[in-house]
C-alpha positions in Angstrom: 0.0 0.0 0.0 2.3 2.8 -1.2 1.5 6.3 -0.5 3.2 9.7 -1.1 1.5 11.2 2.0 4.2 11.6 4.6 2.1 13.4 7.2 2.3 12.0 10.7 -0.4 12.3 13.3 -0.3 12.5 17.1 -2.4 13.5 20.0 -2.6 17.2 20.5 -0.4 18.4 23.3 -2.3 19.5 26.4 -5.5 17.5 25.9 -7.0 15.7 28.9 -8.5 12.3 28.4 -9.8 9.3 30.3 -10.8 5.9 29.2 -14.0 4.8 31.1 -17.1 2.6 30.4 -15.9 1.5 27.0 -15.3 5.0 25.8 -12.5 7.6 25.7 -13.5 11.0 27.0 -11.3 13.9 25.8 -11.3 17.6 26.9 -9.6 19.8 24.3 -7.9 23.2 24.9 -11.3 25.0 24.2 -12.8 23.1 27.2 -15.1 21.0 24.9 -15.8 17.4 25.9 -15.5 14.8 23.1 -16.2 11.1 23.4 -14.9 8.3 21.2 -17.3 5.3 21.4 -16.5 2.9 18.6 -13.8 0.2 19.0 -11.8 1.4 15.9 -11.8 5.0 17.1 -10.6 4.0 20.5 -8.0 1.7 19.0 -6.7 4.6 16.8 -6.7 7.0 19.7 -4.7 4.6 21.9 -2.2 4.0 19.2 -1.6 7.8 18.8 -1.3 8.0 22.6 1.8 5.8 22.3 3.4 7.1 19.1 3.0 9.6 16.3 2.0 7.5 13.2 1.3 8.0 9.5 -2.0 7.2 7.9 -0.4 4.1 6.3 0.9 2.9 9.7 -2.6 3.3 11.2 -4.2 1.5 8.3 -1.8 -1.4 8.7 -2.3 -1.7 12.4 -6.1 -1.6 12.0 -6.0 -4.3 9.4 -4.0 -6.5 11.8 -6.7 -5.9 14.5 -10.0 -5.7 12.5 -11.4 -7.3 9.4 -11.5 -4.5 6.9 -10.4 -3.9 3.3 -7.4 -1.6 2.9 -9.1 1.0 0.7 -12.1 1.2 3.0 -9.9 1.4 6.1 -7.8 4.2 4.6 -10.9 6.3 3.7 -12.5 5.8 7.1 -9.3 6.4 9.1 -8.5 9.5 7.1 -12.0 10.9 7.9 -11.5 10.1 11.6 -8.2 11.8 11.6 -9.4 14.9 9.7 -12.4 15.2 12.1 -10.0 14.8 15.1 -7.6 17.5 13.8 -10.6 19.8 13.2 -11.8 19.3 16.8 -8.3 19.6 18.3 -7.8 16.0 19.4 -5.0 15.3 16.9 -2.2 17.3 15.3 -0.6 16.6 12.0 3.0 17.1 11.0 3.9 17.6 7.3 
């Protein structure tokens, strides 16, 4: 799965988060509460808690954990990351 996108994603510095009741609750710098409820979203969040990773790395890790087609995984994970960046959960490095 070759890609020319070298961007790397990580959790945004300074967010507060807690895993409880099968969800991840996140408070961003603007004091908004966000919750991640689905297993894939939680899995991705916890991966980014450990390391900054590229989209391709995240897709590979998801494919190891869940039954999903690579093209579908890439689209859905990119959407999750884009939404997370917009909300202040994640940051992206060029």
